[in-house]
N, C-alpha and C positions, 0 to 999 in steps of 0.2 A: 206435669211433673211426675205423675205415677208412671206414665209411659217411658219417660227418660230413666226412672229408677229401675224399671223392669229390664230395660235394655242394658243398663250397667250391671244388673244382677246376672243376666245371661253371660255377659263377658267375664264376670268374676267366677262363675261356675266353670266355664271353659278353662280359666286360669288355674284354679285350685284343685279341680277334680283329678288331674293326672297325678299330682303329688299325693293326694289322699288315697287314691286307688293303689299306687305303688306301695305305699307304707302299709296299708291294710292287707294287701296280698302277702307281703313279707311277714306280717304279724301272725298269719295263720299257717305259715310254713315251719318246718323244723329249724330253719335258720334262727328264728327269734322266738322267745318264750314270753309272750305278752299275756297278761290277765284279761278277762272279759271287761273289767272296769277300765283298763288302759285303752282297749280298742274302742269301747263305747265313748270314752272321754275324747279320744282323738277324732272320732267320727263327728261328734257333736261340735267340737272345736272347729273342724273343717267347715261345717255349715255356717257357723257364726263368722268364720273368716271370710266366706263368700259374701255374707251380708255386710260385713264391715268394709270390705274393699268396694262394694257397690255404692254404699253411702259416701265413703271417702271420695271416690272418683267423681260422683255427682257434685259433692261439695267443692271439690277442686275446680270443676268447670264453672260453678256459679260464683265462687268467692275467691279462692286462693289465687288463681291465675289472673282474674280481673283486678284484684287488689295489687298484685305485684306490677302489672302493666300500668295501672293508673298512677301508682307511686313513682315508677320510673319515668313515665311520660310527664306527669305534673311537675316533678322536681327538676327535670331537665329543661322544660319550657320556662321555668322560673329563672333560669340562667344563674342560679345561685350554687356554684360548684361546691363551696365549703359546706352548705346545708346538705346537698346530695351526698357528699362523702361522709359527713357526720351521721346522717341517717343510715347509710350503708353499714358503717362500723357498728353503730348501736344495735341495728337489727341483726347483724351477723352474730354479735356476742349473745344477745338475749335469746334469740331463737335457738341457737345451738346449746346454750346452757339448759334450756328446757326440752331439748330433743330427746324423746323416749329411748331411741336407739343408744344414745350415749350413756344414759343411765343404766341400761342393761349391761353394757361393756364395763362400766365403772364398778357395778356390783360384782361382776365375775372376777375382777382383779383387785378387789378392795384389800386383800391381805398383802398385796405387793406395793400398792401405791394408794395414797389417800384419795378417795373417790371425789370429794368436793374440790380438792386442788386440781385433780385431773380434768374435771368438767370445766372449771373456770379457765384453766390454761388453754384447753381446746377451744373454748368459746372465743377467747381473745385471738387465737390463731385464725379462726374463721372470719372474725370481724375485720382483722387487718387485711386478709386476702380478698374479702368481698370489696373492701375499699380499693384495693389494688386493681380488682377486676373492673370496677367502674372507671378508674383512670385509664385502664387499657382500652375500654370502649371509646371514651371521650378523646383520647390521644391517638386512637387507631393503631395501637402497638400490636405487632405480630405475636400471635399466641404461641407458635412453635418456639420462638426465641425465649419467651418467658419460661415455658416448660423446660427447655433445655437447661437454662440457668438454674432454676430452682431444684430440678432433679439432680443436677451435679452437686448442688449444696447439700441435698438430702444424703447422698451416698458418701460425701465427704464427712458429714457428721456421724454417719453410720460407722465409718472406719474409726473415728475417734472413740465412739462407744465401745467398739470391739477392743481397741487398744487399752481402754480403761477397765476391761473385764466386765462390761455391762451389755454384752451382745445378746443376752437372754431377753432384754427389753425391746429389742428391735422389732420383733413381730407385733408387739403391742402398739408401738409407735405407728407402724404402717397400717394396722387395723383401725386406729383412731381416725384416719383419713376417710375410711369407707363408711363408718357408722354415723359420722356427723351429717352426711348428705342423706337424710331420712325423709319420711313421708310429709313432714311439716315443712322442712327447709327447702326441699327441691322445687315444689310448685312455685313458691314465692320467689326464690332466687332466679329461677329460669325466666319467669314472667317479668321480673325486674329488669333483667338483661334485655328482653325483647322490647320493653317500654323505652328504656334509655336509647338503645341502638336505633329503633324506628324513628324516634324524635330527632336524633342527631342526623340520621339519614346517611347519604353517601353511597357510593357504588358497592361497598362491601358491608352494608348495614345488616344483611341477613346473617352472614357468617359471624359478624361481630356480636350478635345477640347470644351466641353460644360461647362456652368456655368459662362461664362463671362457676359452675359446679366443679369443673376440673381444677381451677385455681383454688377454690375454697376447700378442696380435698387435700391440698398440699399444706395449707396453714397448720392444721392439727398435727400432721406428721412432724413437721419442724418443731412445733411447740412441745410435743411430748418427748421428742428426742433431746431437746435442750433441757427439759425438766428432768429427764433420766440422767443426764450428765451430772446434775447437782444432787441427785438422790444419794442417800447414805444408808449404810447398814446392809445386812445380807438379804438376799432375795429368796423368800420362802413362800411358795404358792400353796394355798390350801384349796382343796376341791370343794366347790359349793354343792349344796344338796339339790339333786334333781329327782323329783318324785311326784307322780300323778296324785297319789294319796295325800301327800303334803299340800299340793296345790288345791285339791278339792276339799280339804279339811278346814281347819281354823284359818289357814293362810288365804283362802279364796277371797274372803272379805277384805283382807289387807291388800291383796293383789289388785282387786277391783278399785278400792279407794285410792291406792297409790297411782294407778293408771288414770283415774278421773282427775286427780290433782295435777299430775304431770301434763296431761293434755290440756287441761284448763289453763295452766300457767303458760304453756307454749302458745296456744291460740290467743290467750288473753294479751300477751305481750304484742303480738302482731296486730290485734284489734285496736288496742290502745294507741299504738304508733299510727295506725291507719287513720283513726278518727281525729287524732291531733292534726295530722296533715290534711284531712278532709275539711276541717273547720278553718285551717290557716292558709292552705294552698290550693287544694284540689277542687272543692266546691262542686261535687258531683250531684246530679239530680236525685230526688228522693226515691224515684223508682229504681235506680241503679243501687242505691244504698240498701233498699229493702231486699233486692235480689242477693246482695252480698251477705246480709244478716241471715237470710234463709240458708245460704250456702255454708256459712260458718257453723250453723246448727247441724247440718248434715255432716260436715267434716268432723265436728266434735264427737257426735254419736258414732260415726263410722270408725274413727281412730280408737275410741274407747273399746268398742266391740272387737275390733281387729287385734289390738295389742293384748287385751285380756285373754282372748282365745289362743294367741300365740304363746303367752306365758303359762297358761293353765294346761294346754294340751300339747303344743308343739315342742316346747323346750324340754320337758322330761322325756317325751317319746324320742326326740332327736338324740338325746344322751344315751338312752337305752339301746336304740338302734345301732349307734356306733360301737357300744360295748359288745352287743350280741354278735354283730357281723364280724368284728375284729377277732372275737374268740372262735368264730366258726371257720372263717377263711379269709386270709389277707388279700388274695387276688380278687375275691368277691367284693371286698371293701372298696377296691379301686374302681371296679365296674359299677357298683352301686353309687359311688361318689359321682361318677360321670353322669349316670342316668338321673339321679335326684337333682344334680346341679343343672342339667338340661331343662328340667321342668319347673324347678322352684322359682326361677327368675320370672316366670309367667305370673306368679302370685304376688310379686312386689308391687304395691300400689303406685309408687312414684314412676315405675317403668312405663306404665300406661300413660301417665301425664307427659313424660318425655316423648314417647313415640307419637302421640297426637300432635305435640308442638312441632316435632321434626317434620312430620308429613305436611303440616300447614305452612311452615316456614319455607320448605323446599318445593312447595306447590306440587306435591305428590311424587317428586323425583326420588325421594327416599320414602318408601312405603312403611306402614306399621308392621306389615308382615315380614319384610326383609330385615327390619331392625330387630324384631323378635327372634328370628332365626339366627342372626349374627350374635345377639346377646346370649341366646340359649346355648349355642355351640361354645362360645367363650367361657361362660360360667361352668358348663359341664366339664370342659377341659381343666379349668382351674381347680375344681373340687377333686377330680381324679388325680391331678398332679400333687395336690396337697396330701392326699391319702398315701401316695408313694413316698412323700417326704416323711410322713409319720412312721412308715414301715422301715425305711432305710436310714432315718435319723440324720439329716444334713441341714445346713443353714438355709434359711429362706432366701438369702442373697444369691444362691445359685440359680434361683428362678427370677428374682426381681431385677438383677443387673442385666442379664441378656434380654429379659422381657421389655424393660424400659428402653434399652438401647435400640431394640427393634422397633418399638412403638414410636420413639422420637425420630429414628431414622426414616420410618415410613412417612412421617409428617412432612418431609421435604419432597416427597414424590407424589403425594395424593392431593386432590383439591382441598384447600384450607377448610372448607365447610365440613368435610368428612373428618378431618382431624379434630375440629372443635366438638363435633357431635360425639366422636369416639371417646374423647377424654371426659366429656360430660357423662356419657353412658357408664363409664367405669365407676363413677361415684354413685350413680343412681341404682345400678344393679346390686350394690352391696347394701341392701336395706334391712328392714326389721327381721325378715325371715332368715337372712344370712346370719345375723347376730344372735337370733333366738332359736334357730333350728339347726342350721349348718354348723355353727361354732360349737354348740353343745354336742353335736354328733362327732365332731373331730375330737373334742375333749374326752368323750366316752371311749372312742377308739384308742386314743393315746394312753388313757388310764390302764388299758389292758395290755397294749404293746410295749409301752415305755415306762409306765408308772407315773405317779403324780408329780414326781420331781422334774419330769421332762415336758409337762403340759404347757408351761409358759413359753418354752422355746419352740415346740413342735406343733401343738394344736393351734395356738394363736398364730396369726399370719394368714389364716385361711380367708379372712375378710379382704385382706390386701390382695390376695390372689384373685378373688372374685372381681375386685376393682381393676385389676391389671389386664386380664385376658381380653375383655371386650375392646380395649384400645387397639389390639392387634387385629381381631376379627372384623371390626367395623371399618378400619382403615384399609384392610385387604378388600373389603366390599367396595370401598371408594376407588382403590387402585384398579380393580376389575372394571368398574364403570368408566373410569377415565381412559383406560386402555381400549375398551370397546368403542368409545366415542372417537378416539384417534384413528382406530382401524377403519371405522365407517367413513370418516372424513377422507382418509387416504384412498379408500376404494372409490369414493365419489369423485375425487380429484383426478384419479387415474382414468376413470371413464371419460371425463371431460377432455383430458389431454390426448387420449387415444382416438377420440372422434376426429373426423376430417374437418377442414376449415369451414366448409359450408354449414356443417352441423353446429359448429361453435358460433358462427355468425347468427344462425337461426336461434340458438339458445340465448344469446345475449339480446 
């Protein structure tokens, strides 16, 4: 176990170190004016972040992934579809309600929308679409068709929001889809899909196991947009306090206790559901249950350490970075946005869970390395484009409409496996660091360039951008692979045809 933990820690060091080094280098240049306390706090938070990711990834391997697969396999084998769908809906709602990422977003927009209502509505959205995802696997419905239909519905409701003078809430709606697929939700949902698809079997069982995260990202967007349609009153956004001194002072105990409670509730809901199913349906051996319990403890400690480090060190530093760089040079803000986006995705815990599952499901055809490169390029581009939007002040729809048109258009030309992986990756890439480091950075930049009144419309939406660009880059990766395969087959066929008859006879 210690050897496995050390291996995971080495991986997390490689993931977090580039982000930490870039930020600390900037902190000691004339671009940013950081105090010694801020630099030391960020450096210490980075170390704890590495430890948290290592513990979480080990816990995901031991508990979260096996739990999801066993639930999916066990319920599918029982041939009780109503029970499977009921569990999917309940798990979707309860896990999402307790997802720490969503709480972070709700706290940052509490002056605009009631945080509790927002969390519940988003939870119901995820529950309904997780239920729909299971039906998709059981009935073998084409993912591209579902995505096309629901994104058309999204943009239709977006047009209604704009017509009703509530266009400022659009970025918040799209962001909610990204933050719900966080470190707790993703491993379980992905494994659930693998369990159901592998049990049902069929020629396309591998590609059917993907797509759950993609669909579960749509539910919250639709739910928040519908909620926005019925919201009343003026929209007055108030800037939250981002300060290292505040985080390290009296608030540190509060941050730690809130994180402990959030993670305990989130994992507790999964554990309670799992053990109810264990005693009623699954009947797993004691050795497997012991492994899962140990994994849950690792997951719990890892998430508490990770999320506390993010809120104490990364959130205030991200906000100040945005302010300082925007005040120094707007072009530098765009360049820095691309660079930090390129490396920050490496530190998202759920990304490593996704990449491992993709490599296993595709038998190495899609490697972890190629996935990471595609995700890094996509997220880097999305942050850079978001900074351009803050500088020139235009609607996020100028990005999202052509972006999703291209994404869904590509889905008709690339292998279905790549489409499913790509749309899952979009939800996974927009994890805790995006909502707790990148979003505050955008808010800081916007507060300098556009003022507080424009933050809701211009700074928010950056999570949605992070969720969108991987859809394009990974599908392009699939398009390249499919094209290369056709070219190879064409060359091989041409060689056979060009050979003389005797050679052909010998070949056959």
